C-alpha positions as a Markdown table, in Angstrom:
| # | Residue | x | y | z |
|---|---|---|---|---|
| 1 | Met | 18.6 | 13.3 | 8.5 |
| 2 | Asp | 16.8 | 11.6 | 11.4 |
| 3 | Arg | 13.6 | 13.6 | 11.0 |
| 4 | Phe | 11.6 | 14.7 | 8.0 |
| 5 | Asn | 8.7 | 17.1 | 7.2 |
| 6 | Pro | 5.1 | 16.3 | 6.2 |
| 7 | Tyr | 5.8 | 16.7 | 2.5 |
| 8 | His | 8.2 | 13.7 | 2.7 |
| 9 | Leu | 5.4 | 11.7 | 4.2 |
| 10 | Met | 3.4 | 12.2 | 1.0 |
| 11 | Phe | 5.9 | 10.2 | -1.0 |
| 12 | Leu | 5.8 | 7.4 | 1.6 |
| 13 | Ile | 2.0 | 7.2 | 1.5 |
| 14 | Trp | 2.1 | 7.0 | -2.3 |
| 15 | Ser | 4.9 | 4.4 | -2.2 |
| 16 | Val | 2.9 | 2.0 | 0.0 |
| 17 | Ser | -0.7 | 2.7 | -1.3 |
| 18 | Ile | -0.6 | 2.9 | -5.0 |
| 19 | Ile | 0.9 | -0.3 | -6.3 |
| 20 | Ser | -1.4 | -3.0 | -4.9 |
| 21 | Leu | -4.7 | -1.6 | -6.2 |
| 22 | Lys | -3.1 | -1.0 | -9.7 |
| 23 | Thr | -1.2 | -4.3 | -10.1 |
| 24 | Tyr | -3.7 | -7.1 | -9.3 |
| 25 | Pro | -7.3 | -5.6 | -9.5 |
| 26 | Arg | -8.7 | -9.0 | -10.5 |
| 27 | Ile | -9.3 | -10.0 | -6.8 |
| 28 | Phe | -11.9 | -7.3 | -6.4 |
| 29 | Leu | -13.0 | -7.0 | -10.0 |
| 30 | Val | -14.5 | -10.5 | -9.5 |
| 31 | Asp | -16.9 | -9.1 | -6.9 |
| 32 | Gly | -17.4 | -5.6 | -8.2 |
| 33 | Trp | -17.7 | -6.5 | -11.9 |
| 34 | Arg | -18.7 | -3.5 | -14.0 |
| 35 | Asp | -19.5 | -1.4 | -10.9 |
| 36 | Thr | -15.9 | -1.8 | -9.6 |
| 37 | Trp | -15.0 | 1.8 | -10.4 |
| 38 | Val | -18.0 | 3.1 | -8.4 |
| 39 | Ala | -16.9 | 0.9 | -5.5 |
| 40 | Val | -13.4 | 2.4 | -5.7 |
| 41 | Ile | -14.9 | 5.9 | -5.6 |
| 42 | Val | -16.9 | 4.9 | -2.4 |
| 43 | Ser | -13.8 | 3.3 | -0.7 |
| 44 | Ser | -11.8 | 6.4 | -1.8 |
| 45 | Ile | -14.1 | 8.7 | 0.0 |
| 46 | Leu | -14.0 | 6.5 | 3.1 |
| 47 | Ile | -10.2 | 6.3 | 3.2 |
| 48 | Leu | -10.0 | 10.1 | 2.8 |
| 49 | Ile | -12.3 | 10.6 | 5.8 |
| 50 | Ile | -10.5 | 7.9 | 7.8 |
| 51 | Gly | -7.1 | 9.3 | 6.9 |
| 52 | Leu | -8.0 | 12.8 | 8.0 |
| 53 | Tyr | -9.5 | 11.4 | 11.2 |
| 54 | Phe | -6.2 | 9.7 | 12.0 |
| 55 | Met | -4.2 | 12.9 | 11.4 |
| 56 | Lys | -6.6 | 15.1 | 13.4 |
| 57 | Ile | -6.2 | 12.8 | 16.5 |
| 58 | Trp | -2.5 | 12.3 | 16.0 |
| 59 | Lys | -1.9 | 16.1 | 15.9 |
| 60 | Ser | -4.0 | 16.6 | 19.0 |
| 61 | Ser | -2.1 | 13.9 | 20.9 |
| 62 | Glu | 1.1 | 14.6 | 22.8 |
| 63 | Glu | 2.3 | 11.1 | 22.1 |
| 64 | Lys | 3.3 | 10.5 | 18.4 |
| 65 | Asn | 4.8 | 7.0 | 18.6 |
| 66 | Ile | 2.3 | 4.4 | 17.2 |
| 67 | Val | 3.4 | 1.7 | 19.7 |
| 68 | Lys | 2.8 | 4.1 | 22.7 |
| 69 | Ile | -0.5 | 5.2 | 21.1 |
| 70 | Tyr | -1.7 | 1.6 | 21.0 |
| 71 | Arg | -0.6 | 1.1 | 24.6 |
| 72 | Ile | -2.5 | 4.2 | 25.7 |
| 73 | Ala | -5.6 | 3.2 | 23.7 |
| 74 | Phe | -5.8 | -0.5 | 24.6 |
| 75 | Gly | -3.6 | -0.8 | 27.7 |
| 76 | Glu | -0.1 | -2.3 | 28.0 |
| 77 | Thr | -0.9 | -6.0 | 27.3 |
| 78 | Leu | -3.6 | -5.6 | 24.6 |
| 79 | Gly | -1.7 | -2.8 | 23.0 |
| 80 | Asn | 1.4 | -5.0 | 22.6 |
| 81 | Val | -0.8 | -7.8 | 21.1 |
| 82 | Phe | -2.3 | -5.4 | 18.5 |
| 83 | Ile | 1.2 | -4.1 | 17.7 |
| 84 | Gly | 2.3 | -7.7 | 17.2 |
| 85 | Leu | -0.6 | -8.1 | 14.7 |
| 86 | Phe | 0.5 | -4.9 | 13.0 |
| 87 | Ile | 4.0 | -6.3 | 12.6 |
| 88 | Leu | 2.7 | -9.7 | 11.4 |
| 89 | Thr | 0.5 | -8.0 | 8.8 |
| 90 | Ser | 3.5 | -5.8 | 7.7 |
| 91 | Phe | 5.5 | -9.1 | 7.3 |
| 92 | Leu | 2.7 | -10.4 | 5.0 |
| 93 | Ile | 3.0 | -7.2 | 3.0 |
| 94 | Leu | 6.7 | -8.0 | 2.5 |
| 95 | Ile | 5.7 | -11.4 | 1.1 |
| 96 | Glu | 3.1 | -9.7 | -1.1 |
| 97 | Ser | 5.7 | -7.3 | -2.5 |
| 98 | Ala | 8.3 | -9.9 | -3.2 |
| 99 | Gly | 5.8 | -12.4 | -4.4 |
| 100 | Val | 3.8 | -10.2 | -6.8 |
| 101 | Glu | 7.0 | -8.8 | -8.4 |
| 102 | Ala | 8.4 | -12.3 | -9.0 |
| 103 | Asp | 5.1 | -13.7 | -10.2 |
| 104 | Ala | 4.3 | -10.8 | -12.5 |
| 105 | Met | 7.8 | -10.7 | -14.0 |
| 106 | His | 7.9 | -14.5 | -14.5 |
| 107 | Asn | 4.5 | -14.6 | -16.2 |
| 108 | His | 4.8 | -11.5 | -18.4 |
| 109 | Met | 8.5 | -10.9 | -19.0 |
| 110 | Ser | 10.5 | -14.1 | -18.9 |
| 111 | Ile | 8.7 | -17.3 | -18.2 |
| 112 | Glu | 11.9 | -19.3 | -18.4 |
| 113 | Thr | 13.4 | -17.5 | -15.5 |
| 114 | Pro | 12.3 | -19.1 | -12.2 |
| 115 | Lys | 10.5 | -17.1 | -9.6 |
| 116 | Trp | 13.1 | -17.7 | -6.9 |
| 117 | Tyr | 15.7 | -16.0 | -9.1 |
| 118 | Tyr | 13.6 | -12.9 | -9.2 |
| 119 | Gly | 13.2 | -13.2 | -5.5 |
| 120 | Val | 17.0 | -13.3 | -4.9 |
| 121 | Phe | 17.5 | -10.1 | -6.9 |
| 122 | Phe | 14.6 | -8.4 | -5.1 |
| 123 | Val | 15.4 | -9.3 | -1.5 |
| 124 | Leu | 19.2 | -8.7 | -1.6 |
| 125 | Pro | 19.1 | -5.1 | -2.9 |
| 126 | Ala | 16.4 | -4.3 | -0.4 |
| 127 | Met | 18.6 | -5.5 | 2.4 |
| 128 | Tyr | 21.2 | -2.9 | 1.4 |
| 129 | Val | 18.6 | -0.1 | 1.4 |
| 130 | Val | 17.0 | -1.0 | 4.8 |
| 131 | Asn | 20.5 | -1.2 | 6.4 |
| 132 | Lys | 20.8 | 2.5 | 5.8 |
| 133 | Lys | 19.3 | 5.4 | 7.7 |
| 134 | Ile | 15.8 | 6.8 | 7.3 |
| 135 | Ser | 17.1 | 9.4 | 4.8 |
| 136 | Ala | 17.8 | 6.6 | 2.3 |
| 137 | Ile | 14.2 | 5.4 | 2.5 |
| 138 | Ile | 12.9 | 9.0 | 2.0 |
| 139 | Thr | 15.3 | 9.5 | -1.0 |
| 140 | Ile | 14.3 | 6.4 | -2.9 |
| 141 | Ser | 10.6 | 7.0 | -2.3 |
| 142 | Ile | 10.9 | 10.5 | -3.7 |
| 143 | Val | 13.0 | 9.5 | -6.7 |
| 144 | Gly | 11.0 | 6.4 | -7.3 |
| 145 | Ile | 7.5 | 8.0 | -7.1 |
| 146 | Ile | 8.5 | 10.8 | -9.5 |
| 147 | Leu | 9.8 | 8.3 | -12.1 |
| 148 | Ile | 6.8 | 6.0 | -11.7 |
| 149 | Ser | 4.4 | 8.9 | -12.0 |
| 150 | Ile | 6.0 | 10.1 | -15.2 |
| 151 | Ala | 5.8 | 6.6 | -16.6 |
| 152 | Gly | 2.2 | 6.3 | -15.6 |
| 153 | Ile | 1.2 | 9.6 | -17.2 |
| 154 | Asn | 2.9 | 8.5 | -20.4 |
| 155 | Leu | 1.3 | 5.1 | -20.4 |
| 156 | Gly | -2.1 | 6.6 | -19.7 |
| 157 | Ala | -1.7 | 8.9 | -22.7 |
| 158 | Leu | -0.5 | 6.1 | -25.0 |
| 159 | Thr | -3.3 | 3.7 | -24.1 |
| 160 | Thr | -6.1 | 6.3 | -24.5 |
| 161 | Ala | -7.0 | 5.2 | -28.0 |
| 162 | Asp | -7.7 | 1.7 | -26.8 |
| 163 | Lys | -10.2 | 2.8 | -24.1 |
| 164 | Lys | -14.0 | 3.0 | -24.6 |
| 165 | Val | -16.0 | 5.0 | -22.1 |
| 166 | Glu | -19.2 | 3.2 | -23.0 |
| 167 | Leu | -17.9 | 0.0 | -21.4 |
| 168 | Leu | -18.3 | 1.5 | -18.0 |
| 169 | Phe | -22.1 | 1.5 | -18.4 |
| 170 | Pro | -24.7 | 0.6 | -17.4 |
| 171 | Ile | -24.1 | 1.3 | -13.7 |
| 172 | Phe | -25.9 | -0.9 | -11.2 |
| 173 | Glu | -27.4 | -3.0 | -13.9 |
| 174 | Asn | -28.5 | -5.5 | -11.2 |
| 175 | Gly | -28.9 | -3.0 | -8.4 |
| 176 | Ile | -26.6 | -2.7 | -5.4 |
| 177 | Thr | -25.4 | -6.3 | -5.1 |
| 178 | Lys | -23.6 | -8.1 | -2.3 |
| 179 | Gly | -20.5 | -8.3 | -4.6 |
| 180 | Phe | -20.5 | -4.5 | -4.9 |
| 181 | Leu | -20.4 | -4.1 | -1.1 |
| 182 | Ile | -17.7 | -6.7 | -0.8 |
| 183 | Cys | -15.7 | -4.8 | -3.4 |
| 184 | Ile | -15.9 | -1.7 | -1.3 |
| 185 | Leu | -14.5 | -3.5 | 1.7 |
| 186 | Glu | -11.8 | -5.2 | -0.4 |
| 187 | Thr | -10.6 | -2.0 | -2.0 |
| 188 | Leu | -10.7 | -0.2 | 1.4 |
| 189 | Gly | -8.5 | -3.0 | 2.8 |
| 190 | Leu | -6.0 | -2.3 | 0.0 |
| 191 | Tyr | -6.2 | 1.4 | 0.6 |
| 192 | Gly | -5.5 | 0.6 | 4.3 |
| 193 | His | -1.9 | -0.1 | 3.4 |
| 194 | Leu | -1.2 | 3.6 | 4.0 |
| 195 | Ser | -1.2 | 2.6 | 7.7 |
| 196 | Ile | 2.3 | 1.2 | 7.0 |
| 197 | Val | 3.6 | 4.8 | 7.4 |
| 198 | Phe | 2.4 | 5.0 | 11.0 |
| 199 | Pro | 5.8 | 4.0 | 12.5 |
| 200 | Tyr | 7.3 | 7.0 | 10.6 |
| 201 | Leu | 5.0 | 9.6 | 12.2 |
| 202 | Ser | 7.0 | 10.1 | 15.3 |
| 203 | Tyr | 9.9 | 11.3 | 13.2 |
| 204 | Ile | 8.0 | 14.1 | 11.5 |
| 205 | Gln | 8.8 | 17.7 | 12.3 |
| 206 | Asp | 5.6 | 19.8 | 11.7 |
| 207 | Lys | 6.7 | 23.2 | 12.8 |
| 208 | Arg | 4.4 | 25.1 | 10.4 |
| 209 | Asn | 1.4 | 22.9 | 11.0 |
| 210 | Lys | 1.3 | 21.6 | 7.4 |
| 211 | Met | 0.5 | 18.0 | 8.2 |
| 212 | Thr | -3.2 | 18.2 | 7.2 |
| 213 | Ile | -2.3 | 19.9 | 3.8 |
| 214 | Ala | 0.3 | 17.2 | 3.1 |
| 215 | Val | -2.0 | 14.3 | 3.9 |
| 216 | Val | -5.0 | 15.7 | 2.0 |
| 217 | Ser | -2.8 | 16.3 | -1.0 |
| 218 | Ala | -1.3 | 12.8 | -0.8 |
| 219 | Leu | -4.7 | 11.1 | -0.5 |
| 220 | Ile | -6.3 | 13.2 | -3.3 |
| 221 | Tyr | -3.5 | 12.3 | -5.7 |
| 222 | Leu | -3.7 | 8.6 | -4.6 |
| 223 | Ile | -7.5 | 8.5 | -5.0 |
| 224 | Gln | -7.6 | 10.0 | -8.5 |
| 225 | Met | -4.9 | 7.7 | -9.6 |
| 226 | Glu | -6.7 | 4.5 | -8.4 |
| 227 | Ile | -10.1 | 5.6 | -9.8 |
| 228 | Val | -8.6 | 6.4 | -13.2 |
| 229 | Ala | -6.7 | 3.1 | -13.1 |
| 230 | Ser | -9.8 | 1.0 | -12.3 |
| 231 | Met | -11.8 | 2.8 | -15.0 |
| 232 | Gly | -9.0 | 2.3 | -17.5 |
| 233 | Ile | -9.0 | -1.5 | -17.0 |
| 234 | Leu | -12.7 | -1.7 | -17.5 |
| 235 | Met | -12.6 | 0.6 | -20.5 |
| 236 | Thr | -9.8 | -1.4 | -22.1 |
| 237 | Phe | -10.8 | -5.0 | -21.4 |
| 238 | Thr | -14.4 | -5.2 | -20.1 |
| 239 | Pro | -14.9 | -7.0 | -16.7 |
| 240 | Glu | -15.5 | -10.4 | -18.5 |
| 241 | Arg | -11.9 | -10.3 | -19.8 |
| 242 | Ala | -10.3 | -8.4 | -17.0 |
| 243 | Ile | -11.1 | -11.1 | -14.4 |
| 244 | Thr | -9.3 | -13.7 | -16.4 |
| 245 | Met | -6.0 | -11.7 | -16.2 |
| 246 | Asn | -3.8 | -11.8 | -13.1 |
| 247 | Tyr | -2.1 | -8.5 | -13.9 |
| 248 | Pro | -4.2 | -6.6 | -16.5 |
| 249 | Lys | -2.1 | -3.5 | -16.3 |
| 250 | Leu | 0.9 | -5.4 | -17.6 |
| 251 | Leu | -1.1 | -6.7 | -20.5 |
| 252 | Gln | -2.4 | -3.2 | -21.1 |
| 253 | Thr | 1.2 | -2.0 | -21.8 |
| 254 | Gln | 1.4 | -4.6 | -24.6 |
| 255 | Leu | -1.1 | -2.5 | -26.6 |
| 256 | Val | 1.4 | 0.3 | -26.8 |
| 257 | Ser | 3.3 | 0.6 | -30.1 |
| 258 | Phe | 4.7 | 4.0 | -30.9 |
| 259 | Tyr | 7.0 | 4.3 | -33.8 |
| 260 | Gln | 8.3 | 0.8 | -32.8 |
| 261 | Phe | 10.2 | 2.4 | -30.0 |
| 262 | Phe | 7.8 | 1.9 | -27.1 |
| 263 | Asp | 6.7 | -1.5 | -28.5 |
| 264 | Phe | 4.9 | -3.6 | -25.8 |
| 265 | Gly | 5.6 | -0.9 | -23.2 |
| 266 | Glu | 8.3 | -3.0 | -21.5 |
| 267 | Leu | 9.9 | 0.1 | -20.1 |
| 268 | Tyr | 6.8 | 0.9 | -18.2 |
| 269 | Val | 6.5 | -2.7 | -16.9 |
| 270 | Met | 10.0 | -2.7 | -15.6 |
| 271 | Leu | 9.8 | 0.7 | -14.0 |
| 272 | Gln | 6.3 | 0.5 | -12.5 |
| 273 | Thr | 6.3 | -3.1 | -11.4 |
| 274 | Val | 9.8 | -3.6 | -10.1 |
| 275 | Gly | 10.3 | 0.0 | -8.9 |
| 276 | Gly | 6.9 | 0.2 | -7.2 |
| 277 | Trp | 7.2 | -3.1 | -5.3 |
| 278 | Ile | 10.7 | -2.5 | -4.2 |
| 279 | Leu | 9.6 | 0.9 | -2.8 |
| 280 | Lys | 6.8 | -0.7 | -0.9 |
| 281 | Tyr | 9.0 | -3.5 | 0.4 |
| 282 | Cys | 11.7 | -1.2 | 1.7 |
| 283 | Ile | 9.3 | 1.2 | 3.4 |
| 284 | Thr | 7.4 | -1.6 | 5.0 |
| 285 | Phe | 10.6 | -3.4 | 6.2 |
| 286 | Tyr | 12.0 | -0.2 | 7.6 |
| 287 | Gly | 8.7 | 0.5 | 9.4 |
| 288 | Ile | 9.0 | -2.9 | 11.1 |
| 289 | Leu | 12.5 | -1.9 | 12.2 |
| 290 | Leu | 11.2 | 1.4 | 13.6 |
| 291 | Ile | 8.6 | -0.4 | 15.7 |
| 292 | Leu | 11.2 | -2.9 | 17.0 |
| 293 | Lys | 13.4 | 0.1 | 17.9 |
| 294 | Thr | 10.7 | 1.2 | 20.3 |
| 295 | Tyr | 11.0 | -2.1 | 22.0 |
| 296 | Gly | 14.8 | -1.5 | 22.5 |
| 297 | Ile | 16.6 | -3.6 | 19.8 |
| 298 | Thr | 20.3 | -2.5 | 19.5 |
| 299 | Gln | 22.1 | -1.6 | 16.3 |
| 300 | Lys | 23.8 | -5.0 | 16.3 |
| 301 | Gln | 20.5 | -6.9 | 16.9 |
| 302 | Arg | 19.0 | -4.8 | 14.1 |
| 303 | Lys | 21.4 | -6.3 | 11.5 |
| 304 | Tyr | 20.5 | -9.8 | 12.6 |
| 305 | Val | 16.8 | -8.9 | 12.4 |
| 306 | Ile | 17.3 | -7.7 | 8.8 |
| 307 | Tyr | 19.0 | -10.9 | 7.8 |
| 308 | Ile | 16.5 | -13.2 | 9.5 |
| 309 | Leu | 13.5 | -11.4 | 8.2 |
| 310 | Ser | 14.9 | -11.3 | 4.7 |
| 311 | Ala | 15.5 | -15.0 | 4.7 |
| 312 | Leu | 12.0 | -15.7 | 6.1 |
| 313 | Val | 10.5 | -13.5 | 3.4 |
| 314 | Phe | 12.4 | -15.3 | 0.6 |
| 315 | Val | 11.4 | -18.7 | 1.9 |
| 316 | Cys | 7.8 | -17.8 | 2.5 |
| 317 | Thr | 7.5 | -16.1 | -0.9 |
| 318 | His | 9.0 | -19.1 | -2.6 |
| 319 | Phe | 6.4 | -21.5 | -1.2 |
| 320 | Ala | 3.5 | -19.1 | -1.4 |
| 321 | Gly | 4.2 | -18.0 | -5.0 |
| 322 | Arg | 5.0 | -21.4 | -6.6 |
| 323 | Asp | 1.4 | -21.7 | -7.7 |
| 324 | Ser | -0.2 | -18.5 | -9.1 |
| 325 | Leu | -3.7 | -19.7 | -8.3 |
| 326 | Leu | -2.8 | -20.4 | -4.6 |
| 327 | Phe | -0.9 | -17.1 | -4.5 |
| 328 | Phe | -4.0 | -15.2 | -5.6 |
| 329 | Arg | -6.1 | -16.9 | -3.0 |
| 330 | Leu | -3.6 | -15.7 | -0.4 |
| 331 | Leu | -3.7 | -12.2 | -1.8 |
| 332 | Asn | -7.5 | -12.3 | -1.6 |
| 333 | Ala | -7.2 | -13.2 | 2.1 |
| 334 | Leu | -4.7 | -10.4 | 2.6 |
| 335 | Gln | -7.3 | -7.8 | 1.7 |
| 336 | Tyr | -9.4 | -8.7 | 4.7 |
| 337 | Ile | -6.4 | -9.1 | 7.0 |
| 338 | Thr | -5.2 | -5.5 | 6.1 |
| 339 | Leu | -8.8 | -4.3 | 6.4 |
| 340 | Val | -8.8 | -5.5 | 10.1 |
| 341 | Asn | -5.3 | -4.7 | 11.2 |
| 342 | Phe | -4.6 | -1.6 | 9.1 |
| 343 | Val | -8.0 | 0.1 | 9.1 |
| 344 | Ile | -10.4 | -1.2 | 11.7 |
| 345 | Ile | -8.0 | -1.7 | 14.7 |
| 346 | Pro | -6.2 | 1.6 | 14.1 |
| 347 | Leu | -9.6 | 3.3 | 13.8 |
| 348 | Ile | -10.6 | 1.9 | 17.2 |
| 349 | Ala | -7.2 | 2.8 | 18.7 |
| 350 | Phe | -7.3 | 6.4 | 17.6 |
| 351 | Ser | -10.9 | 6.7 | 18.7 |
| 352 | Leu | -10.0 | 5.4 | 22.2 |
| 353 | Leu | -7.1 | 7.8 | 22.2 |
| 354 | Gln | -9.4 | 10.7 | 21.4 |
| 355 | Ile | -11.7 | 9.7 | 24.2 |
| 356 | Lys | -8.9 | 9.5 | 26.7 |
| 357 | Ile | -7.5 | 12.9 | 25.6 |
| 358 | Lys | -11.0 | 14.4 | 26.2 |
| 359 | Leu | -11.3 | 12.8 | 29.6 |
| 360 | Gln | -7.8 | 14.1 | 30.6 |
| 361 | Leu | -8.8 | 17.6 | 29.5 |
| 362 | Ala | -12.1 | 17.4 | 31.4 |
| 363 | Gln | -10.2 | 16.2 | 34.5 |
| 364 | Lys | -7.8 | 19.2 | 34.2 |
| 365 | Asp | -10.7 | 21.6 | 34.0 |
| 366 | Ile | -12.3 | 20.0 | 37.1 |
| 367 | Asn | -9.0 | 20.3 | 39.0 |
| 368 | Asn | -8.6 | 23.9 | 38.0 |
């Protein structure tokens, strides 16, 4: 299957967008504090509008390839520069995926196991997946998201007793602060990871014009999940405690004790953390390969790219993730990098594309 339909795209969007906001909310909780859940609602509305804007212009354009869209919008040279930044940011997402998984599992599951060991058994299986066709990526995203969603629903139900709604209030105790506005930008940057699916758009067959329905459904499901997750953290730990935890969701699972069978919620930790990050890693990696395919890399060169990129990811992850404090500073910087390269620049590109489409239509009307 070389092409897929808009409903497959939903699972790709969920796979790349859900996990970051849920796994390490500390980096924006520090700024948003008790009002973080309100900031997430605001950024959710913004990403819904931006996502629909992207899809509206993409549908109206005859060109569906993101590389060619950038070239049309910015010109040949500048377009290639911005695509290079897109690839570089995607590479940072690979480091994020491998690094967070290793750091989280090391700190919360088995502190005696070194992080590099987790990295080896993360990167190697991913190499096998990305060596396959696009159908393999779609299949693992569908299966993975279904299982992760089931686990998330169960975990939410089992932790309900430990949540206190009154901890969400008062709202804007100190008014609309600078930290609240920064929190909106930070969460918008993390939401911007959905742009990772752009390289897949040229492979979509939308014969029945269901793209808008699929994207709206995907974004609404994503938004409600992130809002509920951010509220759940605050209702469980309070902001004062939550900002001291690197991965509060993983600690939240330790509250689960149900007939001594789901004790500590380790099943959920394994499935959501390892499964969620491996999905994001594979989809991002394959997206890079799709972009490079546009530039004409052969099948033989593709294999070498996979090996070289995997080795670079492992080495970079090892050095970036050795110190958790340093790693979280890098994750904090990544929010702003993705805000620029996954939200602002694509927004400019699609806006310029729309302007050029209108100018072309106007020119045709004049000629006729």
